[in-house]
Backbone as ProteinMPNN parsed JSONL, in Angstrom:
{"seq_chain_A": "MDRLNDDTWVYAPVGGVLVVDGGARIVCHACGDTLEAITRHHVRRHDLDLAGYRARFGLNRKTSLIAPALVETRRAEGLRRWESNDGVRDGLAVGQAMARSGELHAIGIAAQPAGSRRRQGRRAASRADAAPALAAHRSAQADDARERWTQRAQALGFDSLDGYLADRRATAVTPWRVRNELRCGSEMASRLLEEGR", "coords_chain_A": {"N_chain_A": [[88.202, 69.215, -32.883], [91.215, 70.282, -34.495], [94.671, 71.205, -35.097], [96.6, 72.844, -37.655], [100.02, 72.704, -38.884], [100.844, 75.348, -38.69], [99.534, 76.274, -36.487], [96.883, 76.926, -37.002], [93.438, 76.621, -36.375], [91.451, 73.771, -37.141], [88.382, 72.644, -38.317], [87.33, 70.324, -39.286], [88.218, 66.947, -40.122], [91.584, 66.741, -41.169], [92.445, 65.961, -44.445], [90.07, 64.711, -45.013], [86.471, 64.853, -45.53], [83.977, 66.19, -43.497], [80.853, 65.059, -42.966], [77.626, 66.057, -42.083], [74.355, 66.282, -40.448], [72.858, 64.114, -41.481], [73.92, 63.752, -44.045], [73.206, 66.022, -45.369], [74.722, 68.311, -45.161], [78.093, 69.671, -45.154], [81.127, 70.254, -43.283], [82.99, 73.193, -43.099], [86.452, 73.282, -43.189], [87.955, 75.479, -42.427], [86.377, 77.37, -40.993], [84.3, 76.117, -39.683], [81.632, 76.359, -40.4], [78.538, 74.886, -41.422], [77.619, 73.633, -44.495], [75.825, 73.263, -47.637], [77.442, 73.047, -49.806], [80.895, 73.613, -50.286], [81.874, 76.395, -51.621], [83.415, 78.336, -54.305], [83.001, 81.01, -53.746], [82.633, 80.913, -50.944], [85.153, 79.958, -49.968], [86.752, 82.059, -50.677], [86.394, 83.885, -48.646], [88.208, 82.989, -46.846], [90.568, 83.68, -47.909], [91.377, 81.953, -49.984], [91.436, 79.808, -52.909], [89.512, 77.203, -54.542], [91.293, 75.079, -55.182], [93.454, 75.759, -53.564], [92.225, 75.556, -51.057], [91.664, 72.797, -50.923], [94.313, 71.817, -50.995], [95.429, 73.008, -48.668], [94.037, 71.749, -46.615], [94.611, 69.092, -46.918], [93.205, 67.585, -48.808], [92.353, 65.468, -51.565], [92.77, 66.517, -54.943], [90.513, 66.041, -56.413], [88.516, 65.668, -54.626], [85.171, 65.82, -53.659], [83.399, 68.712, -52.766], [80.829, 68.932, -52.028], [77.807, 68.312, -50.346], [76.572, 64.988, -49.764], [73.749, 64.653, -49.979], [72.946, 66.812, -51.586], [74.351, 66.204, -53.905], [72.988, 63.881, -54.645], [70.421, 64.959, -55.072], [70.934, 66.626, -57.275], [71.753, 64.68, -59.106], [69.393, 63.18, -59.432], [67.739, 65.183, -60.515], [69.089, 65.72, -62.905], [68.802, 63.254, -64.179], [65.997, 63.205, -64.402], [65.617, 65.378, -66.147], [66.971, 64.42, -68.406], [65.378, 62.228, -69.075], [62.936, 63.473, -69.689], [63.306, 65.543, -71.517], [63.836, 66.208, -74.755], [65.698, 67.925, -75.939], [67.816, 68.015, -74.104], [68.694, 65.335, -74.201], [69.434, 65.21, -76.933], [71.451, 67.143, -76.999], [73.348, 65.989, -75.251], [73.943, 63.726, -76.75], [75.274, 64.862, -78.918], [77.553, 65.826, -77.598], [78.653, 63.372, -76.697], [79.262, 62.171, -79.14], [81.203, 63.95, -80.054], [83.164, 63.466, -78.121], [83.786, 60.762, -78.596], [84.878, 60.928, -81.163], [87.185, 62.316, -80.734], [87.219, 64.996, -80.981], [86.521, 66.673, -78.803], [88.75, 66.351, -77.161], [90.724, 67.517, -78.758], [89.783, 70.162, -78.815], [90.045, 70.799, -76.114], [92.85, 70.598, -75.789], [93.672, 72.64, -77.51], [92.747, 74.802, -76.079], [94.47, 75.047, -73.985], [97.252, 76.813, -72.585], [100.278, 77.331, -74.45], [102.944, 75.115, -73.802], [101.967, 74.354, -71.362], [101.475, 72.159, -68.57], [99.338, 70.359, -68.718], [98.819, 70.333, -71.438], [101.064, 69.114, -72.373], [100.87, 66.703, -71.188], [100.192, 64.043, -72.204], [102.368, 63.479, -73.863], [104.487, 63.667, -72.056], [104.095, 61.45, -70.52], [104.699, 59.404, -72.184], [106.723, 56.636, -73.254], [109.323, 57.417, -74.126], [109.61, 60.034, -73.197], [109.182, 59.999, -70.472], [109.046, 60.975, -67.03], [111.887, 60.817, -64.81], [111.325, 59.326, -62.399], [109.002, 57.927, -63.103], [109.965, 56.467, -65.276], [111.864, 54.869, -63.936], [110.166, 53.401, -62.282], [108.674, 51.982, -64.201], [110.737, 50.499, -65.335], [111.51, 48.889, -63.168], [109.171, 47.393, -62.862], [109.193, 45.995, -65.283], [111.53, 44.48, -64.972], [110.776, 42.872, -62.782], [108.671, 41.428, -63.953], [110.043, 40.041, -65.985], [111.653, 38.425, -64.401], [109.707, 36.792, -63.168], [108.759, 35.435, -65.439], [111.071, 34.11, -66.179], [111.363, 32.344, -64.028], [109.063, 30.799, -64.452], [109.733, 29.647, -66.91], [111.927, 28.113, -66.132], [110.647, 26.359, -64.395], [109.361, 24.871, -66.272], [111.369, 23.39, -67.267], [113.51, 24.597, -68.614], [116.685, 26.287, -69.003], [116.775, 29.052, -69.014], [114.906, 32.084, -69.64], [115.408, 32.999, -72.214], [116.269, 30.607, -73.43], [113.921, 29.106, -73.294], [112.244, 30.711, -74.934], [113.622, 30.543, -77.388], [113.285, 27.836, -77.969], [110.498, 27.733, -78.223], [110.105, 29.409, -80.406], [111.416, 27.925, -82.379], [109.797, 25.695, -82.543], [107.525, 26.778, -83.465], [105.305, 27.646, -81.879], [102.172, 29.01, -80.757], [101.408, 32.433, -79.802], [99.414, 32.333, -77.893], [99.866, 29.941, -76.507], [102.346, 30.514, -75.318], [101.571, 32.633, -73.731], [99.903, 31.297, -71.872], [101.726, 29.506, -70.719], [103.765, 31.148, -69.626], [102.243, 32.844, -68.207], [101.572, 35.506, -68.925], [100.46, 38.531, -70.605], [98.592, 38.494, -73.737], [99.523, 40.251, -75.746], [102.106, 40.741, -74.802], [103.173, 38.16, -74.939], [103.273, 37.772, -77.712], [105.102, 39.801, -78.321], [107.401, 38.89, -76.948], [107.965, 36.55, -78.37], [108.648, 37.668, -80.831], [110.957, 39.081, -80.241], [113.514, 37.748, -80.513], [113.767, 37.244, -83.181]], "CA_chain_A": [[89.001, 70.214, -33.578], [92.632, 69.997, -34.567], [95.431, 72.349, -35.592], [97.6, 72.626, -38.688], [101.387, 72.982, -38.431], [101.008, 76.779, -38.385], [98.643, 76.527, -35.345], [95.54, 77.297, -37.428], [92.425, 75.648, -35.977], [90.773, 73.061, -38.224], [87.09, 72.229, -37.79], [86.981, 69.028, -39.872], [89.456, 66.158, -40.187], [92.509, 67.014, -42.275], [92.485, 64.834, -45.375], [88.743, 64.14, -45.211], [85.329, 65.759, -45.483], [83.071, 65.856, -42.406], [79.46, 65.147, -43.401], [76.719, 66.149, -40.927], [72.913, 66.408, -40.743], [72.395, 63.008, -42.323], [74.405, 63.897, -45.418], [72.68, 67.244, -45.981], [75.683, 69.407, -45.079], [79.476, 69.353, -44.813], [81.727, 71.255, -42.41], [84.149, 73.907, -43.631], [87.647, 73.076, -42.371], [88.55, 76.747, -41.991], [85.57, 78.17, -40.066], [83.331, 75.301, -38.975], [80.27, 76.515, -40.924], [77.99, 73.727, -42.12], [77.151, 74.125, -45.792], [75.473, 72.256, -48.635], [78.617, 72.933, -50.674], [81.952, 74.593, -50.052], [81.953, 77.012, -52.943], [84.482, 79.291, -54.599], [82.646, 82.224, -53.021], [82.871, 80.707, -49.518], [86.58, 79.851, -49.625], [87.35, 83.385, -50.846], [86.377, 84.506, -47.319], [89.395, 82.504, -46.132], [91.692, 84.041, -48.789], [91.79, 80.76, -50.717], [90.588, 79.348, -54.001], [89.15, 75.816, -54.246], [92.499, 74.251, -55.205], [94.201, 76.103, -52.355], [91.486, 74.992, -49.918], [91.935, 71.352, -50.888], [95.719, 71.613, -50.636], [95.664, 73.421, -47.281], [93.436, 70.827, -45.656], [95.021, 67.726, -47.226], [92.21, 66.875, -49.608], [92.7, 65.146, -52.938], [92.292, 67.595, -55.807], [89.2, 65.692, -56.966], [87.556, 65.463, -53.547], [83.954, 66.615, -53.792], [83.109, 69.637, -51.671], [79.369, 69.048, -52.058], [77.169, 67.345, -49.451], [75.986, 63.859, -50.5], [72.317, 64.85, -50.276], [72.847, 67.726, -52.723], [74.811, 65.431, -55.063], [71.88, 63.004, -55.026], [69.359, 65.807, -55.622], [71.356, 67.042, -58.621], [71.745, 63.499, -59.956], [67.997, 62.875, -59.739], [67.241, 66.228, -61.408], [69.701, 65.492, -64.213], [68.138, 62.089, -64.764], [64.642, 63.625, -64.778], [65.719, 66.209, -67.362], [67.37, 63.562, -69.524], [64.241, 61.4, -69.463], [61.766, 64.232, -70.123], [63.626, 66.669, -72.383], [64.54, 65.777, -75.981], [66.837, 68.817, -76.175], [68.926, 67.571, -73.248], [69.221, 64.089, -74.772], [70.104, 65.513, -78.202], [72.695, 67.845, -76.684], [74.294, 65.012, -74.715], [74.36, 62.861, -77.856], [76.285, 65.615, -79.669], [78.769, 65.806, -76.789], [79.211, 62.023, -76.721], [79.856, 61.964, -80.473], [82.454, 64.726, -80.084], [84.137, 62.776, -77.274], [84.223, 59.539, -79.28], [85.67, 61.254, -82.35], [88.421, 62.984, -80.341], [87.077, 66.434, -81.186], [86.569, 67.348, -77.499], [90.147, 66.355, -76.717], [91.43, 68.526, -79.558], [89.351, 71.48, -78.342], [90.674, 70.991, -74.809], [94.287, 70.846, -75.996], [93.816, 73.966, -78.115], [92.43, 75.824, -75.085], [95.543, 75.127, -72.99], [98.37, 77.668, -73.004], [101.447, 76.621, -74.971], [103.909, 74.746, -72.78], [101.345, 74.003, -70.087], [101.675, 70.771, -68.19], [98.231, 69.548, -69.217], [98.96, 70.183, -72.882], [102.176, 68.201, -72.617], [100.663, 65.528, -70.348], [100.279, 62.755, -72.893], [103.729, 63.286, -74.348], [105.375, 63.469, -70.917], [103.905, 60.113, -69.975], [105.114, 58.396, -73.148], [107.907, 55.893, -72.831], [110.561, 58.148, -74.404], [109.691, 61.299, -72.47], [108.685, 59.825, -69.106], [109.835, 61.547, -65.939], [112.814, 59.801, -64.285], [110.687, 58.443, -61.416], [108.102, 57.039, -63.831], [110.811, 55.558, -66.046], [112.438, 53.912, -62.987], [109.07, 52.514, -61.864], [108.388, 51.085, -65.323], [111.878, 49.593, -65.476], [111.421, 47.909, -62.077], [108.065, 46.492, -63.188], [109.643, 45.124, -66.374], [112.489, 43.529, -64.39], [110.009, 41.912, -61.979], [107.944, 40.55, -64.87], [111.014, 39.156, -66.636], [112.064, 37.44, -63.393], [108.602, 35.83, -63.038], [108.732, 34.609, -66.638], [112.255, 33.234, -66.107], [111.028, 31.273, -63.078], [108.094, 29.922, -65.114], [110.47, 28.877, -67.92], [112.725, 27.124, -65.407], [109.726, 25.337, -63.901], [109.011, 24.049, -67.433], [112.54, 22.594, -67.616], [114.48, 25.345, -69.413], [117.716, 26.955, -68.201], [116.554, 30.495, -68.958], [113.79, 32.581, -70.445], [115.864, 33.018, -73.612], [116.241, 29.224, -73.911], [112.508, 28.77, -73.48], [111.728, 31.423, -76.108], [114.26, 29.976, -78.578], [112.612, 26.562, -78.23], [109.127, 27.985, -78.671], [110.195, 29.946, -81.78], [111.816, 26.829, -83.264], [108.678, 24.77, -82.724], [106.435, 27.599, -84.014], [104.104, 27.643, -81.039], [101.379, 30.233, -80.846], [101.494, 33.332, -78.644], [98.442, 31.887, -76.895], [100.516, 28.93, -75.663], [103.354, 31.212, -74.515], [100.812, 33.381, -72.72], [99.466, 30.369, -70.829], [102.873, 28.915, -70.022], [104.479, 32.168, -68.841], [101.244, 33.633, -67.47], [101.713, 36.915, -69.288], [99.402, 38.961, -71.503], [98.695, 38.056, -75.13], [100.391, 41.173, -76.476], [103.473, 40.514, -74.345], [103.611, 36.881, -75.484], [103.647, 38.036, -79.108], [106.319, 40.607, -78.314], [108.524, 38.034, -76.534], [108.291, 35.657, -79.493], [109.253, 38.457, -81.894], [112.231, 39.683, -79.808], [114.725, 37.085, -80.988], [113.731, 36.922, -84.62]], "C_chain_A": [[90.473, 69.84, -33.484], [93.341, 71.259, -35.033], [96.366, 71.914, -36.71], [98.972, 72.939, -38.108], [101.609, 74.445, -38.066], [100.07, 77.236, -37.262], [97.26, 77.037, -35.73], [94.569, 76.204, -36.988], [91.763, 75.056, -37.219], [89.507, 72.444, -37.636], [86.576, 70.915, -38.378], [88.281, 68.25, -40.023], [90.31, 66.519, -41.407], [92.569, 65.759, -43.147], [91.132, 64.199, -45.632], [87.666, 65.207, -45.12], [84.411, 65.281, -44.362], [81.638, 66.13, -42.85], [78.578, 65.132, -42.155], [75.275, 66.259, -41.407], [72.432, 65.344, -41.716], [72.792, 63.124, -43.779], [73.962, 65.171, -46.102], [73.695, 68.373, -46.015], [77.083, 68.858, -44.811], [80.063, 70.525, -44.036], [82.939, 71.876, -43.099], [85.314, 73.715, -42.675], [88.119, 74.372, -41.726], [87.73, 77.472, -40.936], [84.545, 77.367, -39.284], [81.906, 75.469, -39.436], [79.825, 75.205, -41.564], [77.271, 74.224, -43.363], [76.704, 72.963, -46.671], [76.657, 72.004, -49.565], [79.629, 73.988, -50.256], [82.286, 75.162, -51.428], [83.167, 77.922, -53.072], [84.248, 80.581, -53.808], [82.959, 82.075, -51.524], [84.366, 80.695, -49.191], [87.312, 81.174, -49.848], [87.37, 84.147, -49.523], [87.611, 84.128, -46.508], [90.671, 82.786, -46.929], [92.268, 82.829, -49.514], [90.954, 80.624, -51.981], [90.312, 77.871, -53.715], [90.365, 74.889, -54.238], [93.333, 74.5, -53.945], [93.554, 75.547, -51.099], [91.792, 73.503, -49.795], [93.368, 71.073, -50.446], [95.964, 71.918, -49.157], [95.159, 72.391, -46.282], [93.63, 69.357, -46.044], [94.02, 66.909, -48.013], [92.759, 66.585, -51.0], [92.101, 66.215, -53.844], [90.935, 67.301, -56.425], [88.162, 65.432, -55.877], [86.352, 66.388, -53.719], [83.763, 67.472, -52.551], [81.606, 69.918, -51.616], [78.793, 67.957, -51.163], [76.507, 66.233, -50.26], [74.514, 64.043, -50.858], [72.131, 65.765, -51.479], [73.308, 67.031, -54.005], [73.668, 64.549, -55.566], [70.727, 63.799, -55.643], [69.689, 66.223, -57.048], [71.343, 65.866, -59.587], [70.313, 63.167, -60.389], [67.413, 63.905, -60.705], [67.817, 66.06, -62.821], [69.06, 64.32, -64.936], [66.727, 62.437, -65.219], [64.666, 64.447, -66.06], [66.053, 65.361, -68.577], [66.174, 62.754, -70.017], [63.103, 62.209, -70.096], [62.05, 65.31, -71.164], [64.448, 66.192, -73.582], [65.771, 66.633, -76.252], [68.055, 68.429, -75.347], [69.541, 66.304, -73.823], [69.98, 64.344, -76.065], [71.443, 66.214, -77.961], [73.755, 66.909, -76.136], [74.807, 64.083, -75.808], [75.433, 63.551, -78.699], [77.616, 65.582, -78.915], [79.44, 64.446, -76.789], [79.885, 61.734, -78.061], [81.181, 62.721, -80.591], [83.543, 64.051, -79.25], [84.676, 61.534, -77.978], [85.138, 59.833, -80.464], [87.021, 61.882, -82.005], [88.351, 64.488, -80.48], [87.14, 67.203, -79.861], [87.993, 67.42, -76.972], [90.93, 67.437, -77.457], [91.059, 69.935, -79.117], [90.004, 71.797, -76.996], [92.149, 71.301, -74.918], [94.492, 72.253, -76.548], [93.564, 75.073, -77.101], [93.533, 75.989, -74.042], [96.653, 76.045, -73.491], [99.543, 76.821, -73.487], [102.418, 76.331, -73.84], [103.3, 74.358, -71.455], [101.507, 72.516, -69.824], [100.575, 69.878, -68.754], [98.385, 69.304, -70.709], [100.05, 69.178, -73.215], [101.982, 66.858, -71.917], [100.819, 64.206, -71.053], [101.696, 62.471, -73.357], [104.675, 62.97, -73.188], [105.25, 62.067, -70.349], [104.326, 59.021, -70.959], [106.422, 57.768, -72.697], [109.192, 56.704, -73.004], [110.724, 59.391, -73.53], [109.226, 61.203, -71.023], [109.617, 60.496, -68.106], [110.734, 60.451, -65.373], [112.17, 58.832, -63.296], [109.757, 57.45, -62.103], [108.897, 56.027, -64.644], [111.413, 54.484, -65.137], [111.382, 52.907, -62.534], [108.756, 51.501, -62.967], [109.494, 50.059, -65.5], [111.836, 48.504, -64.405], [110.301, 46.906, -62.345], [108.479, 45.502, -64.279], [110.623, 44.072, -65.857], [111.772, 42.455, -63.578], [109.278, 40.916, -62.875], [108.896, 39.557, -65.531], [111.488, 38.07, -65.67], [110.976, 36.377, -63.204], [108.568, 34.885, -64.237], [109.921, 33.646, -66.661], [111.967, 32.067, -65.171], [110.028, 30.297, -63.686], [108.798, 29.043, -66.152], [111.307, 27.792, -67.248], [111.842, 26.008, -64.85], [109.291, 24.401, -65.021], [110.207, 23.249, -67.951], [113.584, 23.296, -68.469], [115.466, 26.054, -68.49], [117.409, 28.439, -68.001], [115.321, 30.855, -69.778], [114.177, 32.583, -71.917], [115.85, 31.618, -74.215], [114.823, 28.76, -74.186], [111.973, 29.406, -74.76], [112.326, 30.876, -77.4], [113.585, 28.659, -78.963], [111.21, 26.802, -78.795], [109.106, 28.589, -80.08], [110.492, 28.815, -82.761], [110.668, 25.868, -83.529], [107.405, 25.484, -83.179], [105.151, 27.517, -83.185], [103.393, 28.997, -81.157], [101.636, 31.13, -79.632], [100.535, 32.92, -77.526], [99.072, 30.876, -75.943], [101.567, 29.573, -74.759], [102.669, 31.993, -73.396], [100.404, 32.479, -71.567], [100.637, 29.801, -70.041], [103.593, 29.926, -69.135], [103.549, 32.969, -67.943], [101.473, 35.132, -67.66], [100.554, 37.28, -70.212], [99.647, 38.507, -72.931], [99.647, 38.927, -75.933], [101.852, 40.957, -76.086], [104.007, 39.188, -74.877], [104.05, 37.045, -76.938], [104.956, 38.794, -79.186], [107.545, 39.761, -77.951], [108.94, 37.093, -77.656], [109.001, 36.41, -80.617], [110.646, 38.952, -81.541], [113.454, 39.055, -80.449], [114.76, 36.802, -82.455], [114.535, 37.917, -85.422]], "O_chain_A": [[90.916, 69.183, -32.541], [92.697, 72.265, -35.33], [96.86, 70.787, -36.728], [99.077, 73.388, -36.967], [102.459, 74.756, -37.232], [99.833, 78.433, -37.096], [96.531, 77.533, -34.872], [94.824, 75.017, -37.191], [91.544, 75.747, -38.213], [89.551, 71.8, -36.587], [85.5, 70.448, -38.004], [89.353, 68.855, -40.047], [89.811, 66.59, -42.53], [92.723, 64.644, -42.647], [91.045, 63.239, -46.397], [87.924, 66.329, -44.683], [84.099, 64.093, -44.284], [81.254, 67.277, -43.08], [78.761, 64.293, -41.272], [75.006, 66.321, -42.606], [71.693, 65.634, -42.656], [72.076, 62.645, -44.657], [74.287, 65.4, -47.267], [73.555, 69.303, -46.81], [77.247, 67.744, -44.314], [79.565, 71.648, -44.117], [83.804, 71.168, -43.615], [85.178, 73.959, -41.476], [88.626, 74.362, -40.605], [88.301, 78.127, -40.064], [83.973, 77.875, -38.32], [81.022, 74.786, -38.917], [80.628, 74.498, -42.173], [76.426, 75.117, -43.296], [77.14, 71.827, -46.486], [76.851, 70.89, -50.05], [79.266, 75.114, -49.915], [82.892, 74.501, -52.271], [83.847, 78.234, -52.094], [85.187, 81.167, -53.27], [83.488, 82.999, -50.906], [84.797, 81.35, -48.241], [88.379, 81.391, -49.273], [88.261, 84.966, -49.295], [88.012, 84.853, -45.597], [91.722, 82.204, -46.66], [93.484, 82.689, -49.646], [89.898, 81.243, -52.11], [90.83, 77.336, -52.734], [90.462, 74.008, -53.383], [93.851, 73.563, -53.339], [94.248, 75.115, -50.179], [92.131, 73.008, -48.72], [93.607, 70.194, -49.618], [96.642, 71.151, -48.473], [95.768, 72.18, -45.234], [92.909, 68.483, -45.563], [93.985, 65.684, -47.902], [93.537, 67.369, -51.544], [91.039, 66.759, -53.543], [90.27, 68.214, -56.914], [87.043, 65.018, -56.179], [86.508, 67.596, -53.903], [83.946, 67.008, -51.425], [81.175, 70.997, -51.212], [79.237, 66.81, -51.214], [75.942, 66.493, -51.323], [74.084, 63.628, -51.934], [71.252, 65.524, -52.308], [72.726, 67.241, -55.069], [73.413, 64.479, -56.768], [70.126, 63.362, -56.624], [68.83, 66.179, -57.929], [70.97, 66.02, -60.75], [70.056, 62.906, -61.564], [66.67, 63.542, -61.616], [67.106, 66.238, -63.81], [68.805, 64.376, -66.14], [66.301, 62.019, -66.295], [63.843, 64.243, -66.953], [65.488, 65.558, -69.653], [65.972, 62.607, -71.223], [62.381, 61.69, -70.947], [61.111, 65.939, -71.652], [65.612, 65.818, -73.437], [66.78, 66.127, -76.743], [69.188, 68.502, -75.823], [70.763, 66.197, -73.927], [71.047, 63.77, -76.281], [72.438, 65.923, -78.625], [74.926, 67.009, -76.502], [75.975, 63.694, -75.796], [76.386, 62.91, -79.143], [78.669, 65.344, -79.506], [80.666, 64.363, -76.873], [80.953, 61.124, -78.106], [82.153, 62.211, -81.149], [84.713, 64.064, -79.631], [85.881, 61.281, -77.96], [86.067, 59.073, -80.737], [87.901, 61.977, -82.861], [89.304, 65.19, -80.142], [87.747, 68.273, -79.8], [88.397, 68.433, -76.402], [91.702, 68.18, -76.852], [91.922, 70.81, -79.049], [90.46, 72.917, -76.765], [92.652, 72.177, -74.214], [95.386, 72.974, -76.104], [94.106, 76.17, -77.24], [93.533, 76.966, -73.293], [96.962, 76.056, -74.682], [99.769, 75.72, -72.985], [102.686, 77.2, -73.01], [104.028, 74.059, -70.508], [101.656, 71.72, -70.751], [100.846, 68.769, -69.215], [98.116, 68.205, -71.195], [99.968, 68.473, -74.22], [102.828, 65.971, -72.034], [101.513, 63.322, -70.551], [102.17, 61.34, -73.253], [105.553, 62.116, -73.311], [106.198, 61.549, -69.758], [104.312, 57.84, -70.612], [107.132, 58.318, -71.856], [110.057, 56.684, -72.129], [111.841, 59.757, -73.167], [108.909, 62.222, -70.41], [110.827, 60.571, -68.318], [110.384, 59.274, -65.446], [112.443, 57.632, -63.348], [109.719, 56.274, -61.739], [108.535, 54.852, -64.694], [111.471, 53.315, -65.519], [111.66, 51.714, -62.416], [108.594, 50.31, -62.698], [109.228, 48.89, -65.781], [112.095, 47.336, -64.693], [110.457, 45.712, -62.088], [108.154, 44.316, -64.207], [110.556, 42.908, -66.254], [112.107, 41.274, -63.667], [109.262, 39.716, -62.6], [108.589, 38.368, -65.627], [111.701, 36.927, -66.074], [111.287, 35.191, -63.091], [108.372, 33.681, -64.078], [109.794, 32.506, -67.108], [112.293, 30.923, -65.489], [110.13, 29.091, -63.462], [108.508, 27.852, -66.267], [111.383, 26.67, -67.749], [112.244, 24.845, -64.836], [108.897, 23.264, -64.761], [110.096, 22.523, -68.939], [114.473, 22.632, -69.004], [115.14, 26.384, -67.349], [117.735, 29.017, -66.963], [114.775, 30.029, -70.509], [113.374, 32.214, -72.774], [115.466, 31.444, -75.372], [114.559, 28.1, -75.191], [111.331, 28.739, -75.572], [111.622, 30.754, -78.402], [113.343, 28.4, -80.142], [110.797, 26.135, -79.743], [108.194, 28.312, -80.86], [109.9, 28.746, -83.838], [110.574, 25.291, -84.612], [106.34, 24.874, -83.268], [104.058, 27.341, -83.724], [103.973, 29.986, -81.605], [102.03, 30.651, -78.569], [100.819, 33.137, -76.348], [98.854, 30.931, -74.733], [101.675, 29.228, -73.582], [103.137, 32.006, -72.257], [100.547, 32.858, -70.405], [100.545, 29.635, -68.824], [103.988, 29.598, -68.016], [103.993, 33.679, -67.039], [101.554, 35.903, -66.704], [99.75, 36.416, -70.563], [100.774, 38.172, -73.298], [100.47, 38.427, -76.7], [102.735, 40.985, -76.943], [105.183, 39.102, -75.233], [105.085, 36.513, -77.341], [105.819, 38.48, -80.006], [108.601, 39.896, -78.569], [110.131, 36.864, -77.869], [109.866, 35.845, -81.286], [111.445, 39.221, -82.437], [114.35, 39.775, -80.889], [115.701, 36.172, -82.938], [114.616, 37.802, -86.645]]}, "name": "protein", "num_of_chains": 1, "seq": "MDRLNDDTWVYAPVGGVLVVDGGARIVCHACGDTLEAITRHHVRRHDLDLAGYRARFGLNRKTSLIAPALVETRRAEGLRRWESNDGVRDGLAVGQAMARSGELHAIGIAAQPAGSRRRQGRRAASRADAAPALAAHRSAQADDARERWTQRAQALGFDSLDGYLADRRATAVTPWRVRNELRCGSEMASRLLEEGR"}
């Protein structure tokens, strides 16, 4: 047992799930009960919801609160239903088609409240609207890549990356050759060749 900063006893390791009984049960951090699953109903006894439970005990928001044995039982049952029930297979096929077409994404976006973070998620991660920390990270990655390409160009006998690219444009080499020489991706090689035109 351990304690949180507020002296609350913890019955499972903070940041992890304690699996017992050969994978059949997990231990509740708050009370020590061993359960097949830590459910919404159970955590309500501790005045928490599932997100609050995960946050309080240092768990990732996607950490499973279900014992491995129960996960396996559900997986096997789902597979059995899929194999033996045409209605299940047909229903899943409809869902897969909706996912591939983008219809599920559109339904999900429409269900989010206006201005919600999830609804704005794709836009916020775009290059123009990225958060300052993400923009700084991307900028540092770009600088590191440009430095690697400059070193590769110098190893090939050029003074700079720009000199290398000017030579390759003048001799009309393919992006494939630039990709191999600079050790960058194909799309980036094409982009680098286009930059100075």
